[in-house]
C-alpha positions as CSV (number, residue, x, y, z in Angstrom):
1,M,10.6,-25.5,-15.0
2,V,10.7,-24.8,-18.7
3,F,7.3,-23.8,-20.2
4,E,6.4,-25.3,-23.5
5,R,4.9,-23.2,-26.3
6,F,1.4,-24.5,-26.4
7,E,0.4,-21.8,-28.9
8,K,2.3,-23.8,-31.5
9,A,0.2,-26.9,-30.8
10,P,-2.1,-28.1,-33.6
11,K,-5.5,-26.3,-33.8
12,I,-7.4,-29.4,-33.1
13,V,-5.6,-29.9,-29.8
14,Q,-6.2,-26.2,-28.8
15,Q,-9.9,-26.6,-29.6
16,R,-10.2,-29.8,-27.6
17,V,-8.6,-28.0,-24.6
18,D,-11.1,-25.2,-25.0
19,S,-14.0,-27.6,-25.1
20,E,-12.9,-29.5,-22.0
21,Y,-11.6,-26.6,-19.9
22,D,-14.1,-23.7,-20.2
23,S,-12.3,-22.0,-23.2
24,L,-9.2,-21.7,-21.0
25,H,-6.7,-21.7,-24.0
26,S,-8.7,-19.0,-25.8
27,M,-8.6,-16.8,-22.6
28,V,-4.9,-17.2,-22.2
29,D,-4.3,-16.5,-25.9
30,R,-6.4,-13.4,-25.6
31,L,-4.2,-12.2,-22.7
32,R,-1.0,-13.1,-24.6
33,V,-2.1,-11.0,-27.6
34,A,-3.0,-8.1,-25.4
35,V,0.5,-7.9,-23.9
36,L,2.5,-8.3,-27.2
37,P,5.2,-5.6,-27.6
38,G,4.0,-2.9,-29.8
39,K,0.4,-4.0,-29.5
40,I,-0.3,-3.6,-25.8
41,N,-3.9,-3.1,-25.0
42,V,-4.4,-2.5,-21.2
43,R,-8.2,-2.7,-21.4
44,E,-8.2,-6.0,-23.3
45,A,-5.5,-7.4,-20.9
46,T,-7.7,-6.4,-17.9
47,D,-10.8,-8.1,-19.3
48,A,-8.9,-11.2,-20.2
49,M,-7.3,-11.4,-16.8
50,R,-10.6,-10.9,-15.1
51,A,-12.1,-13.8,-17.0
52,L,-9.2,-16.0,-16.1
53,T,-9.5,-15.1,-12.4
54,R,-13.2,-16.0,-12.4
55,V,-12.4,-19.4,-13.8
56,L,-9.3,-20.2,-11.8
57,V,-10.0,-18.5,-8.4
58,E,-13.7,-17.5,-8.2
59,G,-15.1,-20.6,-9.8
60,P,-18.2,-22.2,-8.4
61,G,-17.0,-22.7,-4.8
62,F,-14.8,-25.2,-3.1
63,E,-17.5,-26.8,-1.1
64,T,-17.3,-30.4,-2.4
65,A,-14.5,-32.8,-3.4
66,I,-15.9,-32.9,-7.0
67,V,-15.6,-29.1,-7.4
68,N,-12.2,-29.2,-5.8
69,K,-11.1,-31.8,-8.3
70,R,-12.5,-29.8,-11.2
71,M,-10.7,-26.6,-10.0
72,E,-7.4,-28.6,-9.8
73,R,-7.9,-29.9,-13.4
74,L,-8.5,-26.3,-14.6
75,R,-5.3,-25.1,-13.0
76,D,-3.4,-28.0,-14.5
77,A,-4.8,-27.0,-17.9
78,F,-3.8,-23.4,-17.2
79,I,-0.2,-24.5,-16.7
80,M,-0.3,-26.7,-19.7
81,V,-1.4,-23.9,-22.0
82,D,1.5,-21.7,-20.9
83,G,-0.6,-19.5,-18.6
84,P,2.2,-18.8,-16.0
85,A,4.6,-17.7,-18.8
86,V,2.0,-15.2,-20.0
87,L,1.4,-13.9,-16.5
88,V,5.1,-13.1,-16.3
89,Q,4.7,-10.7,-19.1
90,L,2.4,-8.6,-17.0
91,F,5.1,-7.8,-14.5
92,Q,8.0,-6.8,-16.8
93,P,8.6,-4.4,-19.7
94,P,7.1,-3.4,-22.0
95,F,3.8,-4.0,-20.2
96,A,5.1,-2.9,-16.8
97,P,7.2,0.3,-16.4
98,R,10.9,-0.2,-15.7
99,D,10.9,2.1,-12.7
100,L,7.6,1.7,-10.9
101,M,8.4,4.2,-8.2
102,S,9.1,7.0,-10.6
103,S,6.2,6.4,-13.0
104,A,3.1,8.6,-13.4
105,D,0.4,7.8,-10.9
106,I,-2.4,8.0,-13.5
107,G,-0.8,5.5,-15.7
108,L,-0.2,3.0,-12.9
109,R,-3.8,3.3,-11.7
110,N,-4.9,1.9,-15.1
111,L,-2.8,-1.2,-14.5
112,E,-3.8,-1.8,-10.9
113,E,-6.8,-3.9,-11.7
114,V,-5.0,-6.3,-14.1
115,W,-2.0,-6.6,-11.7
116,N,-4.3,-7.4,-8.8
117,D,-6.2,-10.1,-10.6
118,A,-2.9,-11.6,-11.9
119,I,-1.3,-11.7,-8.5
120,V,-4.4,-13.2,-6.9
121,T,-4.5,-15.9,-9.6
122,L,-0.7,-16.5,-9.4
123,R,-0.8,-16.9,-5.6
124,E,-3.6,-19.5,-5.8
125,I,-1.7,-21.4,-8.6
126,C,1.6,-21.3,-6.6
127,Y,-0.2,-22.6,-3.5
128,T,-1.7,-25.7,-5.2
129,H,1.3,-26.2,-7.6
130,P,4.5,-25.0,-5.8
131,D,6.7,-26.4,-8.6
132,I,5.7,-23.6,-11.0
133,S,6.7,-20.8,-8.6
134,E,10.4,-20.9,-9.5
135,P,10.2,-18.6,-12.6
136,F,8.5,-16.0,-10.4
137,C,11.3,-16.0,-7.8
138,R,13.7,-14.3,-10.2
139,K,15.2,-11.3,-8.6
140,H,13.8,-8.7,-10.9
141,L,10.3,-10.0,-10.4
142,M,10.6,-10.1,-6.6
143,L,11.9,-6.5,-6.6
144,F,8.9,-5.6,-8.8
145,F,6.5,-7.2,-6.3
146,F,8.2,-5.3,-3.5
147,S,7.7,-2.0,-5.4
148,L,4.0,-2.8,-5.8
149,M,3.6,-2.9,-2.0
150,G,4.1,0.9,-2.1
151,R,0.7,1.2,-3.7
152,K,-2.2,1.0,-1.3
153,A,-4.5,-0.7,-3.7
154,L,-2.0,-3.5,-4.4
155,F,-0.3,-3.9,-1.0
156,D,-2.3,-6.9,0.2
157,S,-2.0,-8.9,-3.0
158,A,1.7,-8.0,-3.4
159,A,2.6,-9.0,0.2
160,S,0.7,-12.3,-0.1
161,I,2.5,-13.3,-3.3
162,I,5.9,-12.4,-1.9
163,E,5.2,-14.4,1.2
164,E,3.9,-17.4,-0.9
165,L,7.0,-17.4,-3.2
166,L,9.5,-17.1,-0.3
167,A,7.7,-19.8,1.6
168,V,7.9,-22.4,-1.2
169,N,11.4,-21.3,-2.4
170,P,13.7,-20.7,0.6
171,C,15.8,-18.2,-1.4
172,L,17.2,-14.9,0.1
173,F,17.9,-11.6,-1.5
174,R,19.2,-8.4,-0.1
175,L,16.5,-5.9,1.0
176,D,18.8,-3.0,0.1
177,D,18.4,-4.0,-3.6
178,V,14.8,-2.9,-3.5
179,P,14.5,0.6,-5.0
180,R,13.6,3.3,-2.5
181,L,12.9,0.7,0.2
182,D,12.8,3.4,2.9
183,D,10.0,5.3,1.0
184,I,8.0,2.1,0.6
185,I,8.2,1.0,4.2
186,S,7.6,4.6,5.6
187,S,4.4,4.7,3.6
188,F,3.0,1.6,5.3
189,S,0.0,2.1,7.6
190,C,-0.1,0.4,10.9
191,R,-1.9,-2.7,9.5
192,Q,0.4,-2.9,6.5
193,L,3.5,-2.8,8.6
194,A,2.1,-5.7,10.7
195,I,1.4,-7.7,7.5
196,F,4.8,-6.9,6.1
197,C,6.4,-8.6,9.1
198,R,5.2,-11.9,7.6
199,V,7.5,-11.2,4.7
200,L,10.3,-10.0,6.9
201,A,10.2,-13.2,8.9
202,L,11.3,-15.0,5.8
203,L,14.1,-12.6,4.9
204,I,15.8,-12.0,8.3
205,Y,15.9,-15.6,9.5
206,D,18.1,-18.2,8.0
207,P,16.3,-20.7,5.7
208,E,18.2,-23.6,7.3
209,D,16.9,-22.7,10.7
210,R,13.4,-22.2,9.4
211,Q,13.5,-25.7,7.8
212,M,14.7,-27.2,11.1
213,L,11.9,-25.5,13.0
214,E,9.3,-26.7,10.5
215,S,10.6,-30.3,10.5
216,A,8.6,-33.0,12.2
217,K,11.9,-34.2,13.8
218,V,12.3,-32.9,17.4
219,V,15.8,-31.6,18.0
220,K,17.1,-32.5,21.5
221,S,18.3,-29.7,23.8
222,H,22.1,-30.3,23.5
223,A,21.8,-30.6,19.7
224,L,19.9,-27.4,19.5
225,L,22.5,-25.6,21.6
226,Q,25.3,-26.9,19.3
227,L,23.3,-25.8,16.2
228,R,22.9,-22.3,17.7
229,R,26.6,-22.1,18.5
230,D,27.5,-23.1,15.0
231,R,25.0,-20.6,13.6
232,V,26.5,-17.7,15.5
233,S,29.9,-18.3,13.8
234,R,28.4,-18.6,10.3
235,T,25.3,-16.5,10.0
236,S,24.2,-15.9,6.4
237,A,25.7,-12.6,5.1
238,I,22.4,-11.9,3.4
239,V,20.5,-12.3,6.6
240,E,22.8,-10.0,8.5
241,A,22.6,-7.4,5.6
242,N,18.8,-7.5,5.7
243,Q,18.8,-7.0,9.5
244,A,21.2,-4.1,9.2
245,T,19.1,-2.6,6.4
246,L,16.0,-2.7,8.7
247,L,17.8,-1.1,11.6
248,R,18.9,1.8,9.4
249,L,15.3,2.6,8.5
250,P,14.1,5.6,10.5
251,H,11.3,4.9,13.0
252,F,11.2,1.2,12.1
253,L,11.6,-0.3,15.6
254,D,9.6,2.5,17.1
255,R,6.6,1.7,14.8
256,L,6.8,-2.1,15.5
257,V,6.5,-1.3,19.2
258,K,3.5,1.0,18.5
259,V,1.8,-1.9,16.7
260,L,2.2,-4.1,19.7
261,H,1.1,-1.3,22.0
262,I,-2.1,-1.1,20.0
263,V,-2.5,-4.9,20.0
264,N,-2.3,-4.9,23.8
265,F,-5.7,-3.0,23.8
266,A,-7.3,-6.1,22.2
267,P,-9.4,-8.4,24.5
268,S,-7.5,-10.8,26.8
269,M,-6.6,-14.2,25.6
270,D,-9.8,-16.0,26.9
271,H,-12.1,-13.4,25.3
272,L,-10.0,-13.5,22.1
273,T,-10.3,-17.2,21.6
274,Q,-14.1,-16.9,21.8
275,F,-14.0,-14.2,19.1
276,Q,-11.7,-16.2,16.9
277,H,-14.1,-19.2,17.1
278,M,-16.9,-16.8,16.2
279,N,-14.9,-15.5,13.2
280,Q,-14.4,-19.0,11.9
281,S,-18.0,-20.1,12.4
282,I,-19.7,-17.0,11.0
283,P,-18.4,-16.4,7.5
284,R,-19.8,-12.9,7.2
285,V,-17.8,-11.7,10.2
286,Q,-14.7,-12.0,8.1
287,D,-16.2,-9.7,5.5
288,L,-17.1,-7.3,8.3
289,L,-13.5,-7.3,9.6
290,F,-12.2,-6.6,6.2
291,L,-14.5,-3.6,6.1
292,L,-13.2,-2.5,9.4
293,S,-9.6,-2.9,8.4
294,N,-10.0,0.1,6.1
295,L,-10.5,2.2,9.2
296,V,-7.0,1.2,10.4
297,D,-5.4,2.0,7.1
298,S,-6.8,5.5,7.0
299,H,-4.6,7.0,9.8
300,D,-1.0,8.1,9.9
301,W,1.5,7.4,12.6
302,A,1.0,10.8,14.3
303,Y,-2.6,9.7,14.9
304,W,-1.5,6.5,16.6
305,E,1.0,8.2,18.7
306,A,-1.7,10.8,19.8
307,M,-4.2,8.0,20.5
308,L,-1.8,6.1,22.7
309,V,-0.9,9.2,24.6
310,T,-4.6,10.1,25.1
311,A,-5.5,6.6,26.2
312,D,-2.7,6.5,28.8
313,P,-4.0,8.1,32.1
314,S,-0.4,8.7,33.2
315,S,0.5,10.9,30.3
316,S,1.6,14.4,31.2
317,A,-0.5,17.5,30.6
318,G,1.8,18.7,28.0
319,D,1.7,15.4,26.1
320,R,-2.1,15.4,26.3
321,A,-2.3,18.9,24.9
322,S,-0.1,18.0,22.0
323,A,-2.1,14.8,21.3
324,T,-5.4,16.8,21.4
325,Q,-4.0,19.2,18.9
326,T,-3.1,16.3,16.6
327,L,-6.5,14.8,16.9
328,R,-8.5,18.0,16.6
329,H,-9.1,17.7,12.9
330,N,-10.8,14.3,13.3
331,R,-12.1,14.8,16.8
332,R,-15.5,13.2,15.9
333,E,-13.9,10.2,14.2
334,Y,-12.0,8.7,17.0
335,P,-14.7,8.7,19.7
336,S,-17.1,7.2,17.1
337,L,-14.7,4.3,16.6
338,G,-14.7,3.8,20.3
339,N,-18.5,3.7,20.3
340,L,-18.3,1.2,17.4
341,A,-16.2,-1.1,19.5
342,L,-18.9,-1.0,22.2
343,L,-21.6,-1.7,19.6
344,L,-20.0,-4.6,17.7
345,E,-19.0,-6.9,20.6
346,P,-22.6,-7.7,21.9
347,M,-24.1,-7.8,18.4
348,L,-21.5,-10.3,17.1
349,Q,-21.7,-12.3,20.4
350,T,-25.5,-12.6,19.9
351,A,-25.0,-13.8,16.4
352,A,-22.4,-16.3,17.6
353,D,-24.8,-17.6,20.3
354,R,-27.6,-18.0,17.7
355,A,-25.2,-20.0,15.4
356,N,-24.1,-22.3,18.2
357,D,-27.7,-22.9,19.3
358,R,-28.7,-23.8,15.7
359,N,-25.7,-26.1,15.3
360,N,-26.5,-27.9,18.6
361,A,-30.2,-28.2,17.5
362,G,-29.1,-29.6,14.2
363,E,-26.8,-32.2,15.8
364,A,-29.6,-33.2,18.2
365,N,-31.9,-33.8,15.2
366,G,-29.2,-35.9,13.5
367,L,-28.2,-33.2,11.0
368,A,-24.7,-32.2,10.1
369,G,-25.2,-28.7,11.5
370,A,-27.0,-25.5,10.7
371,A,-28.4,-24.9,7.2
372,P,-25.9,-23.6,4.6
373,G,-25.5,-19.8,4.7
374,N,-27.0,-19.6,8.2
375,D,-24.4,-17.6,10.1
376,G,-26.2,-16.4,13.2
377,F,-27.8,-13.2,11.7
378,E,-31.6,-13.4,11.6
379,D,-31.7,-11.9,8.1
380,M,-29.8,-9.7,5.7
381,N,-31.4,-6.5,7.3
382,E,-29.6,-7.3,10.6
383,L,-26.3,-7.8,8.9
384,A,-26.8,-4.6,6.9
385,E,-27.4,-2.8,10.1
386,V,-24.1,-4.0,11.5
387,Q,-22.2,-3.0,8.3
388,L,-24.0,0.4,8.2
389,R,-22.8,1.1,11.7
390,V,-19.3,0.2,10.6
391,V,-19.5,2.6,7.7
392,E,-21.1,5.4,9.6
393,A,-19.5,4.7,13.0
394,A,-22.9,5.4,14.6
395,D,-23.1,7.3,18.0
396,L,-26.0,5.4,19.5
397,I,-25.7,2.2,21.6
398,P,-28.3,-0.6,21.4
399,P,-31.5,-0.2,23.4
400,Q,-30.5,-2.6,26.2
401,R,-28.0,-2.6,29.0
402,M,-24.9,-4.3,27.8
403,R,-21.6,-5.3,29.4
404,V,-18.6,-4.8,27.2
405,F,-15.2,-6.3,28.2
406,G,-16.4,-6.3,31.9
407,R,-17.8,-2.7,31.9
408,E,-21.5,-2.0,32.1
409,M,-22.9,0.8,29.9
410,N,-25.9,3.0,30.3
411,P,-28.1,2.5,27.1
412,H,-30.5,5.4,27.7
413,Q,-28.2,8.1,26.4
414,P,-26.5,8.7,23.1
415,M,-22.8,8.2,23.4
416,N,-22.1,11.9,22.8
417,A,-24.3,12.8,25.8
418,Q,-22.5,10.4,28.0
419,R,-19.2,11.9,26.9
420,Q,-20.4,15.4,27.5
421,G,-21.7,14.4,30.9
422,G,-18.3,13.2,31.9
423,V,-19.1,9.4,32.0
424,L,-16.6,8.8,29.3
425,G,-13.6,11.1,29.1
426,A,-11.2,11.5,26.2
427,S,-9.0,8.8,27.7
428,E,-11.8,6.2,27.6
429,D,-12.9,7.3,24.2
430,A,-9.4,6.7,22.8
431,H,-9.1,3.4,24.8
432,N,-12.3,2.1,23.2
433,A,-11.2,3.1,19.7
434,L,-7.9,1.3,20.3
435,R,-9.7,-1.8,21.4
436,L,-11.3,-2.0,18.0
437,H,-8.0,-1.4,16.2
438,G,-6.2,-3.9,18.5
439,L,-8.8,-6.5,17.6
440,L,-8.0,-6.0,13.9
441,L,-4.3,-6.1,14.4
442,V,-4.1,-9.1,16.8
443,P,-3.9,-11.7,14.0
444,Y,-0.4,-10.3,13.1
445,Q,0.9,-10.2,16.7
446,V,3.0,-13.3,16.3
447,E,4.8,-12.2,13.2
448,V,5.6,-8.7,14.6
449,F,6.9,-10.2,17.8
450,F,9.0,-12.7,15.8
451,V,10.7,-10.0,13.9
452,L,11.5,-8.1,17.1
453,C,12.9,-11.3,18.7
454,T,15.0,-12.1,15.6
455,L,16.5,-8.7,15.6
456,L,17.2,-9.0,19.3
457,Q,19.3,-12.1,18.7
458,G,21.3,-10.6,15.8
459,R,24.7,-9.2,15.9
460,R,23.4,-5.7,16.6
461,K,21.2,-6.8,19.5
462,A,22.7,-4.1,21.8
463,D,21.5,-1.4,19.5
464,V,18.1,-3.0,19.2
465,Q,17.8,-3.3,23.0
466,A,18.5,0.4,23.4
467,E,16.0,1.4,20.7
468,L,13.3,-0.8,22.2
469,L,13.8,0.6,25.6
470,K,13.6,4.1,24.2
471,A,10.3,3.2,22.4
472,G,8.7,1.8,25.5
473,G,9.3,-1.8,24.7
474,A,9.6,-2.9,28.4
475,R,6.2,-1.4,29.2
476,M,4.6,-3.0,26.1
477,L,6.0,-6.4,27.1
478,T,4.8,-6.2,30.7
479,K,1.2,-5.4,29.5
480,M,1.4,-8.1,26.8
481,F,2.5,-10.7,29.5
482,D,-0.6,-9.8,31.6
483,R,-3.0,-9.9,28.6
484,L,-1.7,-13.4,27.5
485,A,-1.8,-14.9,31.0
486,W,-4.8,-17.3,31.0
487,D,-4.8,-18.0,34.7
488,R,-4.3,-14.5,36.0
489,A,-7.0,-13.5,38.5
490,A,-9.1,-10.5,37.4
491,D,-8.4,-8.7,40.7
492,E,-4.7,-9.7,41.0
493,E,-2.5,-6.7,41.7
494,A,0.8,-6.3,39.8
495,P,3.8,-6.8,42.0
496,E,5.1,-3.5,43.5
497,G,7.9,-1.9,41.5
498,R,7.2,-4.0,38.5
């Protein structure tokens, strides 16, 4: 799509656009001036971008069709006044450095806010107007977005825009073109690697196959087999190159398996569906989970390895001693997270029960449902208590007996006292903490598993199989199978020798 130069439009036209669309042209022009070569003003650009984001993304809600229609008109006007063309300038020289990975950290920190707002706005525009995404799929811009993922403050927004652009434009490019890809991926936390698998799923799987799977037409079995046979003989060279690039990265497969090991500590499928329903019906739970996700991002991979070893009762004494040494510097932290897992489940379940009761009462009275903003928490003080316990990872359990994931807890002692008394050992502490982390990572389970399956059917599947076996992939899959089995009896014993 070719962007027209709206800045050359007659003044009366620009003024009319401003009067009808919340001064949108003036805001875009303010941003355009702030990024002009030789006159770059980062603070002015940040303020202008923030104003645009408030109008185009954070506008007064999406609750009604009227508001939705107005938001759509505002975004149409943003495109008309060359907004996307101005956004491009934020991601390329002279405003952006040519080599992001080698630039000074202090200078980049000043740009993080404007880049984050620009990416969030761009993602929303591309979602509602896919036809304008083509200029942002140019190789140099995609590589720049990949480099942004190496910065913790920008990872989520950068990953989301890459996923959005690749989804609406089935174009492939080589991962080995990304500068210092190994450094970027090795810097990912556990949660970031899981999210990154959403991007990888679009780069290591042929777009033709993806379009076939997403098509409404059902492919018959013999036709599917023929397509698979043809695909083996003519797999995309770029897809193969991207798979080979990933397999060359140190610890990549091992870390994917660790992610799935942690996910296996999440509740079983029947409990998980209840939680997902609660997450959808109680808006503030989503904010709470975002707060919790910061806990997952704060640990390195040595921490996860030590936690998995500690939670496994079959670990050798030597492995346990090594894990204890690794965890010694944050000994208080990981048991507290385990206590937090025990705290949140009954508190959130109570809130969900309240919300359901009020919805049922509303339907009985002929109302559409609970009052707006009523999400199952009695008042803001109760929600604040939950969030405070998240922040502080409190060590006391609620003043009533509670049953968490099938296990009854004694409420009359602080958790530390129970631990000291031998009720909860180091293994159970680590197990409880991993439950919480597994709950936060489980939304990305499908994408991580898809990446592993795709690599297992590639040309180097023998190497992948060997690496997965070495990383404990067979044990992880066995546990995953049991956790996902809906009809498996609680007391059913695993077959001998399994």
